[in-house]
C-alpha positions in Angstrom: 234.9 29.7 92.0 233.2 32.3 94.2 232.0 32.4 97.8 229.2 34.7 97.0 225.7 33.3 97.5 223.9 32.6 94.2 220.7 34.5 93.7 217.8 33.8 91.3 217.3 36.3 88.4 214.2 37.7 90.3 216.3 38.3 93.4 219.1 39.9 91.5 216.6 42.1 89.7 215.0 43.2 93.0 218.4 43.9 94.6 219.5 45.9 91.6 216.2 47.9 91.7 216.7 48.6 95.4 220.2 49.8 94.9 219.2 51.9 91.9 216.3 53.5 93.9 218.6 54.2 96.9 221.1 55.8 94.6 218.5 57.9 92.8 216.5 58.9 95.9 219.6 60.1 97.8 221.8 61.1 94.9 224.4 63.5 96.1 224.6 67.0 94.6 227.9 68.0 93.0 228.5 70.9 95.4 227.4 68.9 98.5 229.3 68.8 101.7 231.2 65.6 102.3 231.2 64.2 105.8 233.8 61.7 107.0 231.9 58.9 108.7 233.7 56.4 110.9 233.7 52.7 110.0 233.6 51.0 113.4 233.2 47.4 112.1 233.3 45.4 108.9 232.0 41.8 108.5 232.4 40.6 105.0 230.3 43.0 102.8 228.6 44.6 105.8 230.0 47.9 107.1 228.9 49.4 110.4 229.1 53.2 110.3 229.0 55.7 113.2 228.1 59.4 113.0 229.3 62.2 115.2 226.4 61.6 117.7 227.4 58.0 118.1 224.5 56.6 116.1 225.3 53.5 114.2 224.0 52.2 110.8 224.9 49.1 108.8 225.2 49.2 105.1 226.0 46.7 102.4 229.2 47.3 100.3 227.0 47.7 97.2 225.8 51.1 98.6 229.4 52.2 98.7 230.2 51.2 95.2 226.9 52.3 93.7 227.2 55.7 95.2 230.8 56.1 94.1 232.0 56.6 97.7 235.6 56.4 98.9 237.4 55.5 102.1 239.9 58.2 103.3 243.3 56.5 103.3 244.5 58.6 106.2 241.6 58.4 108.7 239.9 55.2 107.5 236.6 57.0 107.4 234.0 56.7 104.7 233.5 60.0 102.8 229.8 60.4 102.5 227.7 63.2 101.0 225.5 65.0 103.6 222.3 63.9 102.0 223.3 60.2 102.3 224.3 60.8 106.0 220.8 62.1 106.6 219.1 59.3 104.7 221.0 56.6 106.6 221.1 58.0 110.1 217.8 60.0 110.4 215.7 56.8 110.8 218.2 55.6 113.5 217.9 58.9 115.3 214.0 58.8 115.2 214.0 55.2 116.5 216.4 56.2 119.4 214.1 59.1 120.2 211.1 56.8 120.2 212.8 54.4 122.6 213.8 57.3 124.9 210.3 58.6 125.0 208.9 55.2 125.8 211.5 54.7 128.5 210.4 58.0 130.1 206.8 57.1 129.9 207.4 53.8 131.5 209.4 55.5 134.3 206.7 58.1 134.8 204.0 55.4 135.0 205.8 53.3 137.6 206.7 56.4 139.6 203.0 57.6 140.0 202.7 56.1 143.6 205.9 57.8 144.6 204.8 61.2 143.3 201.4 60.8 145.0 202.9 60.0 148.4 205.2 63.0 148.1 202.6 65.4 146.6 202.9 68.0 149.3 206.6 68.2 149.0 206.5 68.4 145.2 204.0 71.3 145.4 206.2 73.3 147.9 209.6 72.5 146.4 210.2 74.8 143.3 212.7 72.4 141.8 210.4 69.4 142.1 207.4 71.4 141.0 209.1 72.4 137.7 210.6 69.0 137.0 210.0 67.8 133.5 207.5 64.9 132.8 206.5 63.3 129.5 202.8 63.9 130.3 201.0 65.8 127.6 197.6 65.7 125.8 197.6 63.7 122.6 194.8 64.7 120.2 193.5 63.0 117.1 193.2 66.3 115.2 194.8 69.6 115.7 196.3 71.0 118.9 195.3 73.1 121.9 196.9 75.6 124.3 198.6 74.3 127.4 198.6 70.7 126.2 202.0 69.9 127.7 204.4 68.3 128.4 203.5 69.3 132.0 205.8 70.1 134.9 205.5 67.6 137.8 203.8 70.1 140.0 201.0 70.7 137.5 200.3 67.0 137.3 200.2 66.6 141.1 197.9 69.7 141.4 195.5 68.1 138.8 195.5 64.8 140.7 194.9 66.6 144.1 192.4 69.2 143.1 190.4 67.1 140.6 190.5 63.6 142.0 187.0 62.8 140.6 188.4 63.5 137.1 191.7 61.7 137.3 191.1 58.7 139.6 189.8 55.2 138.9 189.2 52.1 141.0 192.0 49.5 140.7 190.5 46.2 139.5 193.3 44.3 141.2 193.2 45.6 144.8 190.4 48.1 144.9 192.8 51.0 145.5 193.0 54.4 143.8 194.4 54.6 140.3 195.7 57.9 139.0 195.5 58.8 135.3 198.9 59.8 134.0 198.3 59.8 130.3 195.3 60.4 128.0 194.4 61.1 124.4 191.3 61.8 122.5 189.3 64.1 120.3 187.8 67.5 121.2 185.3 66.9 118.4 183.9 63.6 119.4 184.6 63.9 123.1 185.9 60.3 123.2 189.1 59.6 125.1 191.6 56.8 126.1 193.7 56.9 129.2 196.4 55.0 131.1 196.6 54.9 134.9 198.6 53.4 137.8 197.4 52.3 141.2 198.9 54.2 144.1 198.4 51.2 146.4 199.7 48.1 144.5 201.4 49.7 141.4 199.0 47.9 138.9 198.9 49.6 135.5 196.2 49.9 133.0 197.0 51.2 129.5 194.9 52.7 126.8 191.5 52.2 128.5 188.8 53.6 126.2 186.4 55.4 128.5 185.6 58.8 129.9 185.1 62.2 128.4 188.0 64.0 126.7 186.8 67.4 127.9 186.5 66.1 131.5 190.2 65.1 131.4 191.6 68.0 129.4 189.9 71.0 131.0 191.3 70.8 134.5 194.9 70.2 133.7 195.0 72.8 130.9 193.5 75.3 133.3 196.2 74.6 135.9 198.9 74.7 133.3 197.8 78.1 132.0 198.8 79.5 135.4 202.5 78.4 134.8 203.2 79.5 131.3 206.1 81.7 132.6 207.7 78.9 134.6 211.4 78.9 133.8 212.3 76.2 131.3 216.1 76.4 131.6 218.0 74.1 134.1 214.8 72.3 135.1 215.2 68.9 136.7 214.8 65.8 134.6 212.3 63.1 135.6 215.2 61.0 136.8 216.7 63.8 138.9 213.3 64.5 140.6 212.9 60.8 141.5 216.5 60.7 142.9 215.8 63.9 145.0 212.6 62.4 146.4 214.4 59.1 147.3 217.3 61.0 148.9 214.9 62.9 151.0 213.4 59.5 152.2 216.8 58.3 153.1 217.7 61.4 155.0 214.4 61.3 156.9 215.0 57.6 157.8 218.4 58.4 159.2 217.2 61.1 161.6 
């Protein structure tokens, strides 16, 4: 008698094919480096592995046996060839990176009213001016010079000096919306943008309107003036927001 779930012949064939493909696709080389990979949890046949960066990945026990892997008796770590570590953890790393990029975009979008209110301070404070933002030009084909990511000061200059290019009317309150993201094609001239209202905080995303050149030309021109801006030890977006807020608090306490 067994506690294993019974599978149909087709399911067993599919599982065997998947395991065989995984084994062949990521077959370790004889001279390959072996990396001890921590087992942080085991539930039945499912193992949760953790790499040196703290990334976690779950595998079925079949992948251990099919790849001839062993658990180090001393440390309890699974001894995994480097190619398998890459195959298992690289998708996890990419997904974490995607989530972090999305988090920064969301933070940047919701902070547009704050940056607009403190535009003069951002332009005169070297640390705030050079603070990193996720804003960059995304193009359908190819790339272009000075396409970002842009320092905060470059973004604020573009908003201030080219309002007619980067502002829209808020459909919710009638206030001023500032474009904080756009993409498009230099060939067709079509573009899509996202904007946040400086008055009510309303956000519009991926609006298909406007000219790509009209959006790209001003900010790339401004950015070209700051190519030599130091990249080391620049403020993160979170640090810039915190500094602006702390200035508000200090001003209120005077």
